[in-house]
C-alpha positions as CSV (number, residue, x, y, z in Angstrom):
1,X,132.8,123.8,-142.6
2,X,131.5,122.8,-139.2
3,X,130.9,124.0,-135.9
4,X,133.7,123.6,-133.5
5,X,131.2,124.2,-129.7
6,X,133.5,125.0,-127.3
7,X,132.1,123.9,-124.0
8,X,132.8,124.9,-120.4
9,X,130.6,124.1,-116.6
10,X,128.9,128.1,-116.5
11,X,126.9,127.9,-120.1
12,X,127.5,124.6,-121.6
13,X,124.1,123.5,-121.3
14,X,123.0,125.7,-123.2
15,X,126.1,124.9,-126.2
16,X,125.5,121.6,-125.9
17,X,121.1,122.2,-126.6
18,X,122.9,124.5,-129.8
19,X,124.9,121.5,-130.7
20,X,121.9,118.9,-130.5
21,X,120.4,120.7,-133.4
22,X,123.4,120.6,-135.6
23,X,123.7,118.5,-138.2
24,X,127.9,118.8,-138.4
25,X,128.3,119.5,-134.6
26,X,131.9,118.9,-133.2
27,X,131.7,119.5,-129.1
28,X,134.9,119.6,-127.1
29,X,135.0,120.3,-123.4
30,X,137.5,122.1,-121.4
31,X,137.9,123.3,-118.3
32,X,134.5,122.3,-115.7
33,X,132.6,121.4,-119.2
34,X,134.9,118.1,-118.4
35,X,132.2,117.1,-116.3
36,X,128.8,117.2,-118.7
37,X,127.6,113.8,-120.0
38,X,127.4,115.2,-123.0
39,X,125.9,112.0,-124.5
40,X,122.3,112.6,-122.5
41,X,122.5,116.3,-124.2
42,X,123.3,115.4,-128.0
43,X,123.2,111.7,-127.9
44,X,125.9,110.1,-129.8
45,X,125.7,111.6,-133.9
46,X,127.5,114.1,-132.1
47,X,131.5,114.5,-132.6
48,X,133.1,114.4,-128.6
49,X,136.8,115.5,-127.8
50,X,137.8,116.4,-124.5
51,X,140.7,118.6,-123.5
52,X,142.8,115.7,-122.3
53,X,145.3,118.3,-119.6
54,X,141.5,119.7,-117.9
55,X,140.4,115.5,-117.8
56,X,143.5,114.5,-116.1
57,X,143.3,117.4,-113.8
58,X,140.1,116.4,-112.3
59,X,140.7,112.5,-112.4
60,X,138.8,111.8,-115.2
61,X,140.7,110.2,-118.1
62,X,138.5,106.5,-116.8
63,X,135.0,107.6,-116.9
64,X,134.9,109.4,-120.2
65,X,132.5,107.5,-122.3
66,X,134.1,105.6,-125.2
67,X,133.8,107.2,-128.0
68,X,134.7,110.8,-126.7
69,X,137.9,111.3,-128.0
70,X,141.3,112.7,-125.8
71,X,142.9,115.6,-127.8
72,X,146.0,118.4,-126.9
73,X,146.0,121.4,-126.6
74,X,148.2,121.2,-130.3
75,X,144.6,119.2,-131.4
76,X,142.6,121.9,-130.3
77,X,144.9,124.4,-132.2
78,X,144.3,122.6,-135.4
79,X,140.1,122.3,-134.8
80,X,139.7,125.4,-134.4
81,X,141.4,127.0,-137.2
82,X,139.5,124.3,-139.2
83,X,135.8,125.0,-138.0
84,X,133.1,127.7,-137.3
85,X,134.1,128.5,-134.1
86,X,130.5,128.7,-131.3
87,X,132.4,129.5,-128.0
88,X,130.7,128.3,-124.8
89,X,133.1,128.5,-122.5
């Protein structure tokens, strides 16, 4: 079971720095966390998901890194059920 880091803006830097040290980390950017330049923190080894609704509301869909996966709420629930959640939101 991998660790799933839910990242928002408030404590996001702490979560991303921790995820960088986790070989099996998965990161989900939610709410204002979609503003993070996440690759600056975790490099390319970490799987990154972005909640589509939050990115759309902030006009960032066209600005996301190509290897970030957009997900909807249903997919987020699936990730939460399948992984151990570490919440930084």
